[in-house]
N, C-alpha and C positions, 0 to 999 in steps of 0.2 A: 504494500500500500504506500510505503514511503517512496518507492520507485515511480509509482504512478503520479505522485504529486498532489498537493492539497487542492489544486484547481479542479480535480476530477473525482477524488474520493475523500471521504472523511479520514482524518489522521488519528493514529493511536495516541492516547494521552498516557504518558509514562509516569509512574510513581515518583514522587519527589525524592525518595530514598535511593533511587537508582536500581531498584529490583525489577525483575521482568514483569511486564504488564499483563500477566495472565493469572486467572484463578480458575479452579476446578468447580464446576456446578453440575447439578443433576436436573435434567429436563426431559419430561415424557419418558421416564424410566431409562434414560441414557445419560452417560457422563460426557460433559463437554468442557473445553477450555474457553473461557470468556475473557473479553478485554473491554476497556472503556474507550469509546470513540468520540470525537468531536460531534456535537449536536448540529444537525443540518435542518434549518428551518425552511419550510416550503411545502409544496404539494407533490404527491406522486404523479408521475406521468399519466397513470390510470385515472386519477381524480381530475386532472387538468383537462384531458381530452374527453373524458366522460362519454366514450363511444361516439364522438362526433364523426361525421361522414368524411371530413377533410381535415388534414393536418396543415396548419398555416406554414407556408414556405420557410419563414425565418426559424421557426421552432424545428421543423423537419431538417433544415440544413445544420442547425446547431447540434441536434441530436446525432446526426450522421457524423459530423466532424468530431464531436466530443468522444464518441465511442471509437472512432478511428484513431484519435490521438491516444486513447487508452490502450487500444490494441497495439499501436506502434511501440509504446513503452513496454508493454508486456512481451512483445516479440524480442525486445532487446535483452531480456533476462536469460540467464543460462538455462539450458535444458537440465532436467533432473539427472542425477548421477546414477540412479537405479530405476528399473522399470516400475511404473506405478499402475495399480489396478484402476480400471475405468470406474468413475463414480456412478451413482444411481441415475443421475440426469445427463451423463456424458453421452452424446449422440453416437460416439464410437461403439457403445454397447447397446444401441437402441433395440436390437433384436431380442434382448433379454425380456423386453416388455410384451412380447407376443403372448407370453403365458397369462397376461392379464386381460386379454381380449374378451374373455367370457364375462368380465365384470362390467363391460359396456352394455347397458340395457337395450339401447336402440339398435335394432337389427341393421338398419341402413348405415349408421355410423360405425358399427362394428365391422361391417364389410369394407367400408372405406378405409378404416384404420388398418385392416389386413392388407388392403391394396397398397397403402403407403409403406408398410413394412416390406412387402414384396418388391416395390420399386427401389427402396433403399438397398436391399440385398443385391439386386441385379444391376442397378444403375450406379450405385456408389461403391459398395464393397467389391464388386467385380469390374470396376472401371479399369481400362487398360493401364492407366498411369499408376495404379496400385501395385502392379507387378505380382508375380507369383510369390507365395509364402517363402520367405527366406531369400528372396532375390536381392542382388546387390543394389544399393541406391546409387543412381547415376545423376549427373547434373541435369539431364533432361527431365527425369522424374521429379527432381527437386523443384525445378522451375515451372513445370506444367502440372504436377500432381497435387494431391492434398497435403500441404505443408503443415507442420506442427509447431505450436508455440503455446505459451501460457495464455489462458483465456479466463475471463471472469466466470463464464459458464452459465449465467442465469440473468442476463440483462433484460428481464421482463419489465413491464410497465409499472409494477409495484416496487421494483428495485432501483428506479431512476427518480431522483428527487429534483424538482425544478424549483430553484430558489428565486428570490427577487433581486439578487445582486448579480455581479459579473457583467460582462460585455455582451451577453447574448439576449435572446428574446425574453426569457424569464417569464414569471407569472404576469407581471405588469405589461410586458410586451404582448403576451398572448391576449390579455384582456383588451388592450388597445386595438388589437387586430380583429376583435369581435369573435374569435374562436372558430368561426366557420370560413374565414377567408381562405381562398385557395392559394394565396400568395401571388408573387409577381408572375406575370404572364411570361411564357417562353418567347422572348423577343427574337427578332431577326438579326442580321449582321449589323444593322445600324443602331441596335439598342445600346444605350449607354449605361444600362444597369450592370453593376459589377459588385454585388454583395459577396464578399469573400471572407471565409473564416481563415484565420491564420494563428500561428502559435503565440502571437502577441496579445490576442484577445482572451479574456478570462471567461470561461464557460459558466453559465448559470445552472448547469446540470451536475449532479453528484450521483455516483453509482455506489449503492450500498449492498449489504448482504453478500459477503464473500465466501460463504461456506461451500460453494460449488466450484471454487477455483480448481482448474484442471489443466494438465498438459495434454492438449488435444489438437484436432484439426483446427487451424486458425479460422477457417471459414465458418466454423460453428458459432463463433461470436456474433457476426451479423445475421446468420440464419436464425438464431434464437431471438435476437432483438426484433427481427422482421416478423417472426411468428406472432408476436403480441401486437406489434405496431400495425399490422395489416388487418387485424380483426375489426370487422364492421366498417371498413373504409369503403366508400363508394367505388373507388378505382384502386384496388390493391396493387396492381402493376405500376401505375403512375406513382403511388406512394413509395413503393420499393425502389423505383428508379431515382426518385428525388433523394431518398436516404442514401443509397449507394453512391450516387454522384459525389456526395460530400464525404462519405466514409472512405472511399477509395482515393480521395485526394491526399490523405495522409497515410492510409494503410492499404496499398494496392492489393488486389486479388488477381490471380492469373486466370486465364480463360477457363480452365477446367473447374476451378473453384466457383466461378460465376455460373457456369453451365449446370453445376450440381446444387446451386442454392435452392431452387424451388423443390427438388426432391428432399432436401434437408429440412426445409420449412414444413413440408407435409409430414416428414418423419417426426419432427418435434411436436406437431399437432397430435399425431397418433400417440406418441409417448405421453403427452400431457393428458389426453383423454383417457387412456388406459390407466395411468397412474392415479389420476384424480378419482376415477370411478372406483378403483380398488380401495384407495385410502378413505374416500367418503363412506363407502360401505362399512369399513372397519370402524370409523368414528361413529357412524349411526348405530352400529351394533353395541358400541361402548356407551351409548346414551349421550354422546356429545353432538347434539344437533347443530349447535352454532359452528363448531369446527367443520362439520360436514358441509354446511352451507358455504363457508369460506373456501374450502377446498374446491368446490364446484363453481367458483366465481367466473372462470373462463370457459366453462363447458359449452354453453350455448353459442357464444361468438366463435369459439374454436370449431364447433361442429359446422357452423355456417361457412367459415373460411375453408375448411377441408372440402366441403361440398363444392364450393366455388372452384377450388384448384383442381378438383377431379371431375368437373362437370362434363368434360368431353370424354366419351367412352373410347376405349382403345380400339384398334382395328379388329373387327370381327366380334366386338362385344356389343350387346344391346343396351339401350338406356335402362332397361329393367334391373340392371345390376346395382341400382341404388343411386343413380345420378339424378333422377327426376321423381323420386318416390316421396313418401309422406315427409312433411317437415321441410320442404324445399323453399323455406322462407329466405334462404340466402339470396334469391333472385331479387327480392325487394330491398335488400341491404347493399349487396355488391352489384350495383346496377351496370357497371361497365362490362362489355363483352370480354371473353377470355379465350385466348388461343395460346397454347403452350409454346409453340415455336416462335410466334411473334413476341411473346413475353420474354423469352430467353434472349432474343436479338435486342430487345430494348434494354434489358439489364446489362448485356455486353457493352452496348453503347454507353450506358450510364457509367460503367466502370472504365471507360476509355479504350475499349477494344474494338477495332474496326472489324466489320464483318462483310465479306470474308476477310480473314486476316491478311494483311499485306505481306508479301514475300520479303524475308529479311534481305537487306542490301549489305554490301560489303565495300569497304574502302579498297580502291585499286592502287597498288604500288606500281611505280614506274609506268604510268599510262602513256600510251602513244598520243601524240598531238598532231592532228591533221591540219592542213591549210584551211580546210573548211571550218574547223572548230575555231581556229585563230580569227578567221574572217568574221565569224558569227559574233565573237566577243568584241571585236573592233566595231562592228556595226551597232551592237547594243550600246556601247559607250558613246558613239557618235550621235545616236538617236537621243540618248539621255541628255547629252550636252545641248543639243538643239532644243529639247523640251525645256531645259532649265533657262536657256537664253530667252525663251518666249514667255517665261513666268509660269510654266505649267506644272512645276513641282510644288507639292504641299509639304509643310513641316511634318515630320514623322511623329512628333509628340507635341502636344499643346502646352508643355511646361513653360513657365514664364522665364525668359532669358533676358536679363537687363544688365546694363553696365555696372561695374563696381561703383559703389557710392551713389547710385541713383536713388532718388527720393522714393520712399516706400509708397507703393500704390501707383507709381508712375506708369506701370504697365498693367493692363487688366488681366485678371485670372483667365487662363486659357488663351491668351494672346501671346504672340511671339514678339511683341514690341516692334511693330513695323514702322516706327518713326524714323526720321532721317538720322543717320549716324555717319561718322567719318568712314571713308572708304578704306578699310583695312584689309579688304579681301585680297587673297592671293590672286594675282592677275589671271592665272590659268583658269580659275574657276568662275570668276566674274559672278559671284553669288549675289542674288537680289539683296538690297539693303535691308537690314533689320532681321534677317533670319537667325543669325547668330550675333548677339551683341556682347557676349561674354566668352572669352577663351575658355574652352573646357579644361578641366584638370586632366592632364594626360597621364594615365597610369602606366607604370613600367612593371611588367610581369615577367621580365627576363631573368629575375633573380639577382640582378646586379645592384639593385637598390636605388635606381634613378627614377624619380617621378617629378614632373615639372609641368608648367603650363606653357612652355616655349613651343612656338609653332614648328620649330625646326628640330624637334626631338628625333634623334636618329632611330631608324628602324633596322634592327639588327640583321635580319636575314638579307637585306640589300647590301650589306657591307662585309659579309663573311663568306668564306668558302664553304663548300658543303661539308668538309671535314671539321672545320671549326664549329659549324652549326650543329653537326651531329654530336660533337663533344659537349656543347653547351646544353644539349637537350637533357643531360643528366643533372642539370642544376637543381638545387634543393627547392621545394615548393615555398611559396610565400609564407613566412612564419606568422603565427597568430598575432604577434606584435605589430604586424604590418596592416592589420585590419583596424581601421579607425573606429572611434566610438559610435559613429553613425552607420557602421557596417561597410564602409568603402574599403576595397582592396587597393592599396595605393603603393605597392612596392614596399620599401622600407623607409621611405622619407615622406612624411606628411607635409601638406602645404603649409606655408607660414601662417601661424595663428593670427597674426596681425591683419592679414588680408581676408576679406569675406570669402567663404567657401563657394566656389562656382556651383551652380545648380546641377550640372551634368559632368560626370567623369567619362573620359574617352579611353576605351581599350583599343589599341592600335591594330590596324590591318597589317599583315605581313610580319608581325612581331614573333620572334623565336622565343617562346615562353618557357620558363622553368617550372611551371605549375602542373604540367601534364605528366605526372610521374606514376600514375596508376596503370594497371594492366589494361585498362580501358583504351589507352592510347598506344599500347605496345605493338610494334611490328616485329622487327628483329632488333638485335642490340644496337645496330647502327642506324635503324630506320624508325625510331620512335616518332610518332606524330606530335610535333611541337609548334608548328608555324600556323598562326591564326589567319583564317581566310575571310573573316568578317570584321565588323566594327562592333564593339561592345559599348552601349550607352547605359551607364549606371543610373537607374531611375528607381523611385520608390515602388514597392509592390502595390499593384492596383493602378499605376499610371496608365492612361489610355495610349494605345499605339495606333496611329492612323496610316492609311495607305498613302504613300507619297505621290502616287500616280494611279490612274485608273487601270483596272485589270479584271481578272476573274479568279475565283478560287480554283487552284490546281489540286491541292491535297492538304491533309492535316494529319497529325498523329499525336499520341500521348508521349512516346519516348520516355518511359518512366524509369529507366535504369539509372542507377547512381552515376553522376557526372555526365549524364546525357543532356539533351536539350529540354526535357520536360515537354509540355504542350507546345506544338510547333505548327505554324501555318505557312503554306507556300502559295504565292500568287503568281499567275502567268500574265505577262504583259505583251502587247503587240504595238509597236510604234512605227510611224512612217520614217523613212530615212531621209537625211538631207539630200538635196538634189545634186550637190557637188561633193567631191571628195572620193577617195578610193573605195571607201566602205560602201558607197552607193552602187558600185559596179561589181561587188563580190557575188559569188555563187550562193552565198549563204542566205541572201534575201529571198523573200517570196517574190519571184520575178513578176514584173508588171506585165499585164496582158497587152494585146495589140491595141486596145482602146486607150492605152496610156495611163492606167491606174498607177498609183504611187507604190513603189517598192517598200517593203516593211521588214521588220525583224522581230522575232519573238525571244523573250528571255524571262527569267524568274527572279522573284525576291523571296527571301526566307526570313521568318520572324521566329526566333527561338527563345526559350525560357519564359514563355507566357504563363498566364493563369489557366486553371481548368475551365473557368468561365469563358475563355476565348474559344473553346471548342465544344463545350457542353452547356446547355441551358440549365437553369435551376431545377427543372423537372427531369433532368437526366437524358435529354435528347440532343442529337447533334445540332449545333448552332449553325453549321455550314453545310453546303452541298456543292459537289463538283460543278464547275461552270457558273457558279453564282456570281453575278456582276458586283464589282466593288468600285465605287467612285473614289476619286482622289479626295483625301481628307476624311473618308469614312473609317470608323473604328474597326480595325482588324482584330484587335484583342487587347489584353491588359497584361502588364508585367506581373509575373508570378513571384510568389514568395519562395524562400529557400526550401520549404517542405515539398514543393511540387516541381521546381525548375531544375532538378538534377542535383540539388545540394549546393548551389552557388549563391553568392550574395545576389539580391535582386538586380537584374539588369536585362536589357534587350540585346540579343545577338542578331545583327542585321547583316545579310549577305546577299550578293548578286550571283546568279548562276546563268551562264549563257545557255542557249537552247540545247545544243548538242551534248552538253556535259550532264544533262539531267535525266537521261534515259533510264526508265525503270524505277526511279526513286519516288517514294510517296511520303510526303510529310517529313522528309528527312534529307540530309545531304551532309557529307563530311564538312565540319567547320574548322578542322585542323588537318594539315598535311605534314608529311615529313620534309625536312630541309632539302633532301635530294629531289623530291617531287615538286618543289616550289616552282621551278621554271614552267611546268605544265599547269599546275592548279591555279597559279596567279593569272593565267590567261583564261581558264575556264571560269574563274571567279574574280572579276575585276574589282578594283578598289571601290567599296561602297560609298566613298565620299563623292563619287560622281552623282549620287542621289542626295546625300545628306548636305552637301555644299557647305561644309564648315570652313570658313576662310582662314581659320587659325591653325589648321592642320595641313601640312604640305602633302601634295600627292605622293603616293608611295613611290620610293625609288629615287635614283639620282641620275636618270638617263637623259634629262634635258628635253625630251619630246613627250609623247603620250605615255607618261609613266604608269598609267593605270592598266595598260596592256603592253608590258615591256617586252624586250627581246628575250630569246630563249637563253641567253648567256647572262641574265641579270644577276644570278648568284654565282657565276663562274662554273655552272653545271649545265651541260647540254641536255636537252630533252631526249629521252630514249625513244626508240622506234619499236620496242617489243610490245607484245599484247598486254602486258601488265600482270602483276602478281596480286592475288586477292587475299585480304586478311579481314579481320572483323572491323565493323564500322564504329563510328562515334564513340 
């Protein structure tokens, strides 16, 4: 309980004399160890919802996030050193309750409980990921099967206390919402709603009653919570999707776990109905009618939910098997239609899994670079330059950027301060006045300890040989002392305290970084991926990110692995080419037809480390669709917190990919390459400042011409002509 923290569970009160906080007590003819816990004032979730048909979105999100945060902390605890017997309520041992089926008086419910146990045996216990008894555990089975961790084991609605404090919805927030509100509507791409739970918010929920703590399948935790949360809801699937969208934000579930959630919910319903019927009969026989009534408090809503979840007969089975029999009042409570396959697909989406799953992509070592690829990249840069000169680019974030010492309030919130300023733009970019009025703080992540606001900060990979670059890839990661109090990663030198802190920190394109030391970025000993292919803009979690130019949604993905992108969106853009210049004559353009239509070029922009709200609505449905139009300035997503963005400080990774470099990738693309591969990847991924137009940062490289698409010898390494070696991505 101490590991879970006071924000989620009541804490043990220790005796003043330092002795252990346990006493032995007798209760119901059993001996127990008891302890004293902090008192939690509030209402149980059961009392608060009181069988309402809809759960308000803020409370649903807080419950999902809070239980996910609890699960995340429990997952971090060490596994038991010896094998533990499954507890009475542990779903791993659910089939032991088959012997109690006879205690269920209603014949229809008894048949449905039997079916739920059969499904559990065949769908869960015999799932391919479980392996044969005694089979060796493989990485694949660990990542795709039912993983184990410590779980609370009984997060039902009587064991969740909703307090009036904290940063969540709480009792007062629920009352203000009227109790029946369905919550925020699932908006489209242009929606500016971004209610995000994060680790800085104090939950108003407390989880009590820890006597069912178990080391079990980790998916059992949300399955048990959903069993009680879905009772008597008008649309159980929508409620489950909204809960899981927030739960998986902090405690992700793999595809197998999500696919088995509904069978596990049905199994818990069957266990609850069998156990309560048996215990109530025993209490009634002992003359304890009050206890029998309490034991059966969930019986009727559990029966209705089980009927709803098993309402569709199996293939070859008639409805007479108990699906439409007596007591089918579930249809007047659970009014939404139910289809098992559609429900599973919606839950997969809510948990961030694309369906069908996208094929895993791999980073290509030593890729070949064709003239067509080079021409496509040059054409994209030329088109973006022309668009910028015509004023067609939109700021990527509406953060207020104003000069040092400017009067407070001189710029409106959400405005980029478009007033007249001195022309400090680098001549090459000719940025429109006012887009950047403050030099960004340029982070140095090479491990050399240099961080400054100078526009001419050297970019390592442009000045080193491939050998030196490979050697520097083993540099130590940025130490914790380099993380400023506001969470900025600034190398080892903080900006002068006397000067105001710039509102945006800039992580450089083409920088050979010393922070990519994990196996995630390993190739061979000499080819670790360390060179940054995008620009990082350090912004607070929740900051909106706008499309700098119009386009359409190409793809998106969750990318939930540690040190990955987190939620990521990729847009596709098509721009006309300037009528003059070599780029307009290349074979990479979509050739003009005989009628004289304008030649064009297609390329992509990638937005990494976003929030879950960027790809999922509060109701757990996809926010985006392929081909969805995006206007310049329209919100693409929001910056994600460290708990969802791969474990990084909150920031946006912005990257450009030329058309031919992007084949096969969906919602992802390598953001880091090896020093040896830089001559190719810097062509496939041009300098993002051609879009960002920050006048205080020099174009990458020192070549004196179009540095954003430099020559193949820019690092002193020639591009290879082989087909490329493949290793793991991101």
